[in-house]
VMD Tcl script that draws the C-alpha trace (Angstrom):
set ca {
  {-0.75 -11.88 28.18}
  {-4.25 -12.85 26.72}
  {-6.21 -9.83 25.90}
  {-9.02 -9.96 23.18}
  {-8.42 -7.28 20.64}
  {-10.86 -6.86 17.74}
  {-8.47 -5.10 15.33}
  {-5.34 -6.44 13.66}
  {-2.87 -3.58 14.12}
  {-2.00 -0.67 16.44}
  {-1.02 2.38 14.63}
  {1.02 5.15 16.26}
  {1.12 8.64 14.61}
  {3.76 11.05 15.97}
  {4.08 14.75 14.95}
  {7.19 16.80 16.10}
  {8.41 20.41 15.63}
  {12.00 21.08 14.85}
  {14.12 23.97 13.82}
  {14.52 24.64 10.12}
  {17.15 22.39 8.52}
  {17.76 20.14 11.64}
  {21.16 18.32 11.69}
  {20.87 14.82 10.42}
  {22.27 13.45 13.63}
  {19.39 15.11 15.57}
  {16.80 13.49 13.34}
  {18.29 10.03 13.42}
  {18.89 10.22 17.17}
  {15.18 11.27 17.78}
  {13.89 8.31 15.71}
  {16.35 5.92 17.40}
  {15.36 7.09 20.82}
  {11.67 6.86 20.20}
  {12.02 3.34 19.09}
  {14.33 2.54 21.90}
  {11.70 3.80 24.44}
  {9.09 1.42 22.86}
  {11.54 -1.59 22.89}
  {12.62 -1.05 26.39}
  {9.03 -0.95 27.71}
  {8.12 -3.96 25.49}
  {10.98 -5.96 26.99}
  {9.89 -4.95 30.46}
  {6.08 -5.75 30.22}
  {5.95 -8.65 27.71}
  {6.22 -12.05 29.54}
  {7.95 -13.44 26.52}
  {10.97 -11.36 27.43}
  {11.08 -11.87 31.14}
  {14.56 -13.32 30.86}
  {16.00 -10.12 29.45}
  {18.60 -8.63 31.75}
  {18.40 -4.72 31.82}
  {21.72 -4.65 33.74}
  {23.53 -5.98 30.71}
  {26.05 -3.61 29.13}
  {25.23 -1.66 25.95}
  {21.58 -2.44 25.96}
  {21.08 0.71 23.96}
  {23.10 -0.51 20.95}
  {21.37 -2.00 17.91}
  {21.77 -5.76 18.36}
  {21.42 -5.91 22.28}
  {17.60 -6.04 22.40}
  {16.50 -9.56 21.23}
  {12.93 -8.73 20.21}
  {11.36 -10.94 17.59}
  {11.15 -9.12 14.22}
  {7.33 -9.32 14.60}
  {7.57 -7.45 17.85}
  {9.28 -4.54 16.35}
  {7.67 -1.24 15.24}
  {7.11 -0.93 11.48}
  {7.31 2.31 9.55}
  {4.08 3.05 7.64}
  {5.02 6.70 6.87}
  {7.92 9.03 7.51}
  {7.88 12.74 6.41}
  {11.07 14.68 7.18}
  {9.66 18.11 6.19}
  {8.73 20.33 9.09}
  {6.70 19.29 11.02}
  {8.17 15.94 11.07}
  {5.63 13.02 10.81}
  {6.28 9.39 11.89}
  {3.56 6.71 11.54}
  {4.47 3.33 12.88}
  {2.43 0.03 13.43}
  {2.63 -3.15 15.30}
  {0.66 -6.37 15.36}
  {-2.23 -5.84 17.77}
  {-1.30 -8.35 20.66}
  {-1.91 -7.86 24.36}
  {1.76 -7.30 24.99}
  {2.09 -4.75 22.15}
  {-1.01 -2.94 23.64}
  {0.60 -3.02 27.02}
  {3.90 -1.48 25.67}
  {2.13 1.27 23.71}
  {-0.03 2.11 26.73}
  {3.18 2.40 28.80}
  {4.64 4.79 26.25}
  {1.47 6.93 26.35}
  {1.69 7.13 30.18}
  {5.38 8.23 29.89}
  {4.65 10.62 26.99}
  {3.30 13.30 29.26}
  {6.87 13.93 30.30}
  {8.18 14.55 26.87}
  {5.31 15.73 24.71}
  {4.38 19.49 24.06}
  {0.72 18.99 23.73}
  {-1.25 21.08 21.21}
  {-3.28 24.09 22.18}
  {-6.48 22.17 22.00}
  {-5.79 20.39 25.31}
  {-9.34 19.57 25.87}
  {-9.52 17.48 22.70}
  {-6.31 15.65 23.66}
  {-7.65 15.15 27.17}
  {-10.85 13.41 25.75}
  {-8.60 11.21 23.46}
  {-6.48 10.17 26.38}
  {-9.57 9.41 28.48}
  {-10.90 7.20 25.69}
  {-7.58 5.38 25.49}
  {-7.58 5.05 29.28}
  {-10.99 3.56 29.32}
  {-9.82 0.94 26.73}
  {-6.79 0.15 28.84}
  {-8.93 -0.31 31.94}
  {-11.26 -2.73 29.99}
  {-8.10 -4.64 29.05}
  {-6.89 -4.55 32.56}
  {-3.63 -2.85 31.76}
  {-1.48 -1.45 34.52}
  {-1.92 2.22 35.54}
  {1.08 4.52 35.82}
  {1.94 3.51 39.45}
  {1.78 -0.21 38.77}
  {3.85 0.20 35.51}
  {6.53 2.11 37.46}
  {6.69 -0.74 39.92}
  {7.01 -3.22 36.90}
  {9.86 -1.24 35.40}
  {11.65 -0.99 38.80}
  {11.24 -4.84 39.41}
  {12.86 -5.47 36.04}
  {15.72 -2.87 36.78}
  {14.58 -1.02 33.62}
  {13.96 2.37 35.23}
  {17.44 3.73 34.66}
  {17.72 2.98 30.96}
  {14.16 4.22 30.35}
  {14.74 7.45 32.27}
  {17.91 8.04 30.28}
  {15.97 7.66 27.06}
  {13.27 10.00 28.23}
  {15.84 12.61 29.14}
  {17.49 12.38 25.65}
  {14.02 12.94 24.11}
  {13.39 15.84 26.30}
  {16.75 17.53 25.17}
  {16.11 16.58 21.47}
  {15.94 19.44 18.93}
  {12.74 17.72 17.78}
  {9.84 18.30 20.19}
  {6.91 15.85 20.02}
  {3.71 17.88 19.76}
  {1.23 15.15 19.20}
  {0.77 11.36 19.51}
  {-2.22 9.47 18.33}
  {-2.99 5.77 18.71}
  {-5.50 3.87 16.50}
  {-6.64 0.35 16.00}
  {-6.90 -0.61 12.35}
  {-7.66 -3.64 10.19}
  {-5.47 -3.01 7.22}
  {-1.97 -1.51 6.51}
  {0.05 -0.99 3.39}
  {2.47 -3.92 3.01}
  {0.73 -5.93 5.87}
  {2.50 -9.22 4.70}
  {5.32 -8.21 7.01}
  {3.00 -8.38 10.05}
  {0.69 -11.28 9.29}
  {-0.83 -12.74 12.48}
  {0.15 -16.32 11.50}
  {3.77 -15.30 11.03}
  {3.81 -13.66 14.46}
  {2.38 -16.84 16.05}
  {4.97 -19.05 14.14}
  {7.84 -16.75 15.18}
  {6.86 -17.07 18.80}
  {6.36 -20.88 18.62}
  {9.84 -21.08 17.16}
  {11.30 -18.93 19.93}
  {9.65 -21.01 22.68}
  {11.06 -24.20 20.96}
  {14.60 -22.82 20.82}
  {14.30 -21.89 24.53}
  {13.10 -25.39 25.56}
  {15.90 -26.99 23.63}
}
mol new
graphics top color blue
foreach p $ca { graphics top sphere $p radius 0.5 }
foreach p [lrange $ca 0 end-1] q [lrange $ca 1 end] { graphics top cylinder $p $q radius 0.2 }
display resetview
């Protein structure tokens, strides 16, 4: 997926409301399912993972989604006080952008948007314009992709758990940035080297 991106990283900021003193299991389950949603969509839309079988048992468990370390979300900031704040980042590749764009299209099902809906609408329109320039799939095409990969069931299950979560997502922001704290874990040359190594193992 060759898409020209001028920035180095995609940063995703998520804010959520929860009851005072939420149970630890609620917080950990929310974080796990948010990450799971990204990883399922990444596996479905990234050609590097076209071999992944979504019908395999226990795909939701920790070690059953074989993403490269460089393709996983990284935690930039995590604040557990109310409202909960999570900032993650990923190397800005075309496949990463496609996965994040897919998450944003799904987000309307699980996000309690803030009162300033007009501001949020304008932000989403701006992102939609960027996605169109990058020729990313719209919601209808994305659903067809997920269906073709037999990923719809596991993704719908994850969405339903997020809907039932004690932590309600109230805002999502996506930014393209040049620098991140501790960026060595996401250096572009390491990403390319990891992908090349993966292809070599597959060829062997």
